[in-house]
N, C-alpha and C positions, 0 to 999 in steps of 0.2 A: 503493500500499500504505500509507503513513504516513498519509493521510487517513482512513483507518479508525480511526486513535488521536486524531484530532480534534486535530491538531498546533494550537495557540492562535494566535491572530491576529498576536501577537507577532511571528513568524517571518514573518507576510506582509507586513510594511511599517506597521504600528500603533503602533510603539513609542513616538511621542509621547503615547499615552494612558495610559501607564504610569509607575507610580514607580520609583525603581531598585530597593527590595524586590521590587513586583511583576514586574518584568522578569526578576529573578534568580530567582524561582519558576517563571516560564514557561520558562526556560533551563533550570532545572534538571528540568522537568516533561518538557521537550522531549528532554533526554539521556536520562530513564529509558524514555522511549517507544522511543528509538532501540534502548537495550539490551533491552528488551522484543521487538523485532522478530523476532527467530531463534525465539523461544518462541511467537510468534502465528502465525509460519510451520507451525510443527510443530502448533499447536492446529488450524490449517485442515486439514493431512493428517488428523491424528486422526478429526476429524469425517467425513473422506472414506473412511476406510481400518477404522477401528475399530468394533466393533457396539455400540450401546446395552446397556447393563447393566442391566436392570429391576430388580434386587433392590439396586442402589445408590441411595440417597439422600443427597444432599449438602445440606446446612444453611448458612445465614449469619444472623447477625442484625446489625443496624446496621452494614451494610457490613464486617461482620468485625471489629467491635471487642469482641465478646465472645461468652459462652455463654450466652444469655440470651433472655427474652421468649417469645415463643408458639413459635418454633423450638425452644427447649430444652425445653417442655412435650412438645411432641410428640416429639421426641427421646427425652426420659426415658420416655415412655409406649410407645415401640417396643422399648426396651432388652431385653425379655425374647423378642422374636420372633429368633430367630437365622438366620431366612431373609431378613433385610433386613440390609444393611451400612451404617453410618451413618459418612458424612464430614462434617467440619465446616471451613467457610473461615474463616481468621482472618488480621487483619494483622500480629498477632504471636503467635507461638505460646506458648499458656499453660503455665506450670509445671508446672500438675497438670490431669488432664481425666479424665470419668469412665470406668469401663473399658468397653472395646468400642468406643470413638470413635476415629477416624482423624482425627488434626488435620492441616490441610493449610495451610500458609502461603500467602497469596494473591499470584498472580504468579509463583510457583514454577512449576517444569516439572510436578511433580505436580498444581498445582492446574490448568493447561491441559488435563492429562490427565483429571481427573475432571468438569471443565466439558465436556467432549467426550463423556465417555462414560455418565453418570450417567442414571438412569432417571426420576428425580424431584428435584426442587429447592424446597426450602422456604424460603422467606426474609420477613422482615418489611420488606424494602426492596428494591432491584433490583440485578440485576448489571450489570456494564460495557455500555456500547453494542455492544461488539464481540459478546457472546454471543450465539450462534447456537442457539435451540430446535430440535433435532431431531425428525423424526415420530417420534408415540408418546411423546415425552417429557411427562412431567406437570409443571407449575411450580403450585405453591401460594403464593399471596400474602397471608400471614397478617394484615399491617395491623399497627399498634403503637398504636392508641388511637381512640378515638371522635372522628368527625371534628367538632370544635367548630369549630376554623379551616378556612377555606376551602381546599379541595384540589384536585388535578389541574386539569381546564380552567378551575373557577373560580376557583383561585389564579393563573392565568395570565392571565385576563380581568381581574381585579382589579389586577395588574400591569402591564397592557397588553404582556404579552411579544410576542416575535417571532414570526413564522410556524413558523421552524426549531424554537423551544421545543416548539409544538404537535405537531410532527412528531416530535420525540425523546419524547414524552411517548406518543404513539401506538404508537411502535415499540416502548417499554418493555411497556406494557399488553397488546399483542398477544401477547405471551409467557404471559401468564397464562391457566391453564385454571380454577382456583378461587380464590375470594377469601373470606376469613372474615368474618364479622358477628358482633359482639357485643349488636346489639340492633336492632329495627326501624328505628330511625332512621337507623343505620349503612347498613342494606340499601339504603335510600332513598337514602342520600347518597351510597354508592359507586356506584351506577348513574347518579346524577346528574353526578358528578364525574370518575368514569371512565366514559364510555358506550361500552363495548367489548364483544367477546365471550367472556364468562366466566362459569362458573357462582357464585353467591353461596352460601356454605355458611352457614347460620343456626345454627352450632353454640356461639354463646359464644367466649369468648378462652380457649385454651389455659391461658395463663400465669395465670389467675385460679383454676384448679382448686385451687390450694394454699390460696386463702382460703376453702374448703370443707372442706380436708382437713388440719386443723393440730391440735396439740396444745399444752399448756402446755410439754411440754418443748422443743418447737419454739420456742416465746417464749422461753425461758430461753436456749436456743443461740444466737439472733440476739444477744440482749442480752450474751450472753458474747463474741461475736465481736466486739461493739463497744466491749468492756470495760466494760460499763454493770451496776453490781452488781444482782442480782435481786431483793434485799432493798429496794433504793432506791424509794418510795414515790410520788415526784414522777411527774405526767404527761408523756407524751412529746410533744412538737411535731415533725412532719415538715413543714419548709418546703421545698416542691418547686414553683419557678417554672419556666414553658417560656422558651423564648428570643425576644429580640427582634432582628430584624433591621435594625432602624434603630438599634442601640447596639451597637457593636464589644465592649464590656465592662461589661454590665450589672450594675448593684449591687442591683437589684431594691428600691430604696427603702426600705431598712431599714439601721438601724445595729444591727450583732448585739452590739457592746459595751453599749448603751444598753439594748437587749431585755434582755440576761441581767443587767443590773443589777435591772432592774425585775421580772421573772419567775423569775430561776434557784431562787427557795426553793422553787416550786411546780411548774417544768416543767424537763426536759431538752430543748435544742433541738436537733434533727438539721436539717443543711442539705444539699440535693442539689441541684446545679446541673444544667440542661438536658446532655444529650450532645454538642450542638452547641457548647458553650461549654467553654472550657477549665477553668473555675471561676470561683468569685467573689472578688476580691482582698480583700474587706472582711470575711471570713469569720475572727475571732480565734481563737486557741488558747487556749480556756478549758476547764475541767471539765464545764460545763454546755453548752458549744456543741461540737457534732461535726459535722467535715464528712464526709459519708456519700456524697460524690459518687461516689468509685469503688467502693463497696461493690457487688458482681457482680449481685444480683437483687433489683431495687425490692419484688418482691412479698414478702420476706422482711421488709423495713421495714416495710410496711402492717403485718404481725401486731403488731408491739409499738407501733404508734402509738395514741396516743389523740386526738388533735387534728391533721388534715391543715390545713395553711395553704398556698393555692395562688391560682392567677390564673387563666391559662385553658389551662393544661396538662390534658392529657386522662387524667392521673392519677387525676382526681376520680371518673371515671368507675369505673374498675376498684375504686379503693378504697372506694366506695359500695357494693360487695358486702358489705362488712363492717357497715353501717348504723351506723357511727359518727360523731363530730362532725367538720365541715368549717368550715373559713373561709375565703371568697374575698377575697383582698387585691388589688382594682384600683384604685389611685389614676391609673393610665394609661389606664382603660377607653375613653373617646372616641378616643384617640391610636391604641391598639392596634386596635380596632374598626376605624377608618379606614385604616390602614397595612397590617393583615394581611388582615382581612376575615374575619367570623365568620358561621355558617350560622344562628346562632338568638342570641337574646338571653339570655346565661346570667344576667344581673342579675334577670330575669322568670322562670327556672326552674332556680334554683340547688339546689346540694345542701345548703346550709345558709345561715349568717350570710355578709352581704355588707358589707365596709367598704372604704370610699374614701381614708383617710389613715392615717398610722402612729398618731396619737393613737387613733384608735377601735380599731384594732388592738390597742394595749396595753390600752385598756380592756375590750376583749371578753373578753381572755385573763385579765387579775386579777378580773373581776365573774362570768367563766363564762358570758357570755350568750350564746355558741354552744349551750350544751347545755339552753336553754330550750323549752318545750312547741311554740312555732310553728316553733323550727328541727329540732326531732324530726320534726314533720309535714313540713318541706319536705325532710328526709332520705329519709323514707317514700316520699313522690311520686316523688322522683328515683331512687330505687332499682327503684321498680315502672316505671318508664319506661326506664331505661337498663341495667337489670342482669336483665332478663327472660329473657334465653337462658342466663345462667350459674349453674350448679348443682354444679360440681365435676366434671364428666363431658364438657367441650369436646374434651379431649386424644382421648378413648376415640371421640366421635362425629367428629372428623376423619379419625381411623385408618378407621374403619368404611367411610367414602364415599370415601377417597382409595385406600386400599389394600385394598379388598373382593376383588381379583384376585389379591394377593399373600398377603394372611393371611387364614386360613379358620379360625381359631382364636380370633378375641377372644372375651375373656369378659367 
């Protein structure tokens, strides 16, 4: 029974491979799994004795970290349909949640109940390895970005992963019934990286619907949420890098104090660390530099952004829906492409200006070279290639295909 929870090799006699800190983490993990054992047994009983409830839809985003991304957009669209019961899984229960949603703490008894009886699961990641998908249950894998980086079996090959890693990937992907695609490139790449039996929904990303359906009042509200004076005429930069697996605490090659000194008269700087990182320790507390890592919905940040500065983050593909200025700041391009693996050369097919060092980044901001005719043409080409499915109606299209037998009055 314990093997189902994948008790780590520490308890199998490989303790010499771990530091004291790592050993402590593994011991705590083992204890937590032992404590979960009675609930896991109940989960197995639920699977056997309880019927599937086709009207219950269970949502999860980023392994339960929040109420966001494509699952949120689909959930919001379904709000008006009374014949659908919406359940959300969270690692920590939110203090506030939209009306009509049932919040459930992960690994609680309630969680195992809904994991057993829900008729549909909508997630942008995956459920635990012990998750058992019942006959007739639908799993919608929404994904959470256009795959610039190597994914799935391609990533495992790049990292020379073990056979067990391939098997675990196969087991997870065999749960999927639908995978959402935001563009033709993604459609091809999902099938290549995850060559399993599911249907691709070429609907566009539901989370991007907001980028086509917003008002000036929405922009003002986001600025007010961040404490930005709506009368401030400075442009807003959103610095949004991806994570580096080979750096435990990346600082992303920027001195924010120096950056603020050089550009704060013309720009407000928003900084958002990747959700795999706890944050960036070099973000100063300055009026012109705001840490927006914990802001719940990144799409709202896009609305107020004039210039995105990113690297290999898939945020560039979503932001491109707005046809605004983008700078790719890639000082470690060779290292990143070698160690992480990329599906295409982003420097040859960029959404805007490319800079390879900090000095050129400063120069591009002060001279506004990201906004010239060449960069505008690049942005247009990028938009046509990677945003051609997005038009503000993706949530509706997903609902029409996934819930066509439950919802009959989608308008």
